[in-house]
N, C-alpha and C positions, 0 to 999 in steps of 0.2 A: 043310408047306404055308405059302406066303408069306402074310403078313397084309396084307389090303387096307385101305389108308387112304383115308378119305373126306375130301377137302379142302373145307371150307366157305368160299365166297368171302367176302371182307371186306365188311362192310356199306357200302353207298355213302353218301357224305355227302349231306345234304339239299340243299346247293347244287348238287351234281352232278345230282341228280334234276331240280331246277328248270331248270338249263341245258338238259338233254336235252329236257324238255317244251317249253321255249321254242323250241328248234331244230325240233322236230317240228311245233309250231304254225306257225312261219314257213314251213316247207317246204310245209305243206298250204294256207296262206292268204296267201302272199306276194303273189300276183297281186291278190287282193281288197284287201289292205292298201294296195298301191301305187295302185290305182285310187281308193280312198277318199281317200288323201292328195292325189292329183292333183286330185280333185274339190274338196276344201277350198281348195286353192291357186287353182283357177280361179274358184271362187265369190268368194273374197276379192279376187282381182284384178278380177273383173267388177264387184263393188260399188264398188271404188275408182275404176275407170274410169267407171262410171255417175255417181258423185259428182262427179268432176272434169270430165267431159266433157258431162254432161247436167244434173244437179241444180243445181250451183252456177251455171252460166251461165243457167239458167232463172230462178233466184232474182234474178239481176241484171237480166235482161230484164223480169221481172214488176215489180220495184221501179221501173224506169224507166217502164214502161207506166202505173203507178199515179200518177206525179207529176202529170200534167195533170188527171187525173180528181179527185184530191184538191184541187187548186187550184179546180176548178169547184165542188166540194162546199162548200169554205169560202166561196166567193162566192155560194152559194145558187143556182147554175145547175144544178139537180138533174137535168134531162133530159140535159144535156151530160155531167155526171158519170156518169150511169148508162149512156148509150148512146154516148158519144164525140162528137167533132166532125168526123168524116170523115177526120181525119189521125191524131189521138191516140185510142186506144181508151178506152172507158168501163169502169166496174166489171164489167159483164156480160161484156165481151170478155175482160177479165183473168181472170175466173172460168173461162170456157170454155177459154182457152188455157193458163192457168197454175194450174189448180185445185189442184195438189198442192204449191204453194209457199206461203210465209208471206204473201206479198202477195195471192195468190189467196184465202187464208183470210180475210184482213182485208177483202178486197173484198166478201165475204158480209155483213160487218157494215155496211159503207157502203150496200150495195144494200138490205139489210133496212130500214135507217133511212130511206132515200129512199122506198121503197115505202110505208112507214108514213105518211110525210108526204103522200104522194100519194093515200092512201086505199085502197091495195090491200093489205089486211091479210093475205090468204092468201099472197101472194108475200113479204110482209115476214116472216111466220112461217117460211116455208120457208128463206129465207136466214139469218135469225137463228138458227134451229135447227141449221144446219150450221156456224155459226161457233163456234170454240173457241180459247181462248187461256190462257196461263199468267199473263197480266197480270190480276191479281185485280180491280182496279178497273174495267177495261174489260169483263171477263166479267160482273161484277155489273150493269153498265149494259146489256149485251146481254140479260141475263135480264129486266131491267125492261122493255126495249122489246119483248121477246117476250111478256111479260105484256100489254102494251098491244095487241099484234097479236091475241092470243087474245081479249081483252076486246072488241075491235071486231067479232069474229066471234061474240060471245055464247057463247064457250066458257068458262064461269065457272070450272069446275074446273081447267082448264089455265091460265087466267089467274092464279088464286090461287096455284097451285103455282109458277108462274114468278116472281111477286112475292115469294113466300117465299124462293125460291132467291136472288133478288137481295138480299134483306135479310140472308141468312145467309152469303153467299159471302165477303164481305170486311168483317167486323164492326169491324175496326180503323178503318175510314173512318166515323167517327161521324156526320158530316153526311149523307152519302148513305145509309148503312145505316139510319139512323133514319127517313129519308124513305121508303125502300123498305118498311120495316116498317110505318110508318103507312099507306102505300098498301095493303099487304096486309090490314091490319086494317080499314081503311075499306071496301075492296072486299068483304071477308067480311061486313061488317055491312050495307052498303047495296045490294050487287048480288047476292052469292051467297046472301044471306039465311041466314047461318050464325052466329047470335049466340054460340054456344059458342066457335067458332073466333075470332070477332072479339074477344071478351072476353079469351081467352088471349093473342092477339097484342097487344092494347092493354096488358095487364099486362106482357108481355115488354118492350114499348116503354118503359113507365114505369120498370121496374126496371133495364133495361139502359142506357138513355140518359136518365137523369133531368134532365141539364143541357141537353139539346137542346131546340129549339123544339117539335118534335113530341112529345117526351117530356112536356113541360109541359102539352100539350093532352090527354094521355091520360085524365086524370080526367074531363074533360067527356064524352068519348065512352063511358067506362065507366059514368058515371051514366045516360046514355041507354039503356044496356043493363041498368040496374038493379043495377049492381055498384058498391058504395061502399067496399069494402075492397080496396085495391090491394097488399096485402102478398104476398110471394112464397108460392107453394104449398109 
């Protein structure tokens, strides 16, 4: 009787298994993969097209539209700066037409400042609240004006919060930061009727900006609050 031999196939190499699995995955999913790749290409191309054909031209147009309004603002012709002169648009038009641009964002700052000077605190707060910039000194100024707008509306908590943001946003600017911090402390004492908050802020003012004009005045206001030790906590 002939002996039957069982031949055991040689074990497959790991890389062969990986290749086979990859081929199988591609066979089953190649259509989906190609569609996803095409989608990425179209999205990338669409963004570049939007940037070059829409976003960048709008930035240029918005900057040009701001030019006359900024000149009116510097000349204290606030109504013309805000509403335009019939030929050149004002800040409100720039906001409505180019709200997503840098110039449109800056127009919120100008509009808020104008409304505050004209006594319309609610509109001032609306525009200043929508303004945002990476320029720390300008942002700190916007927070201060926002605090003024809230104060005009007797919103003491919101006003104090905005003044504190102004004081802490760009502390390297000792002149303005100390002024904003003094304003926050004074407002907490005289308007918000919060002596604890006021004393903490006056202490911070004295310790952080001892050489500033406002820092030198801190002891006087602390004494009014019954605080005679100004050492750091």
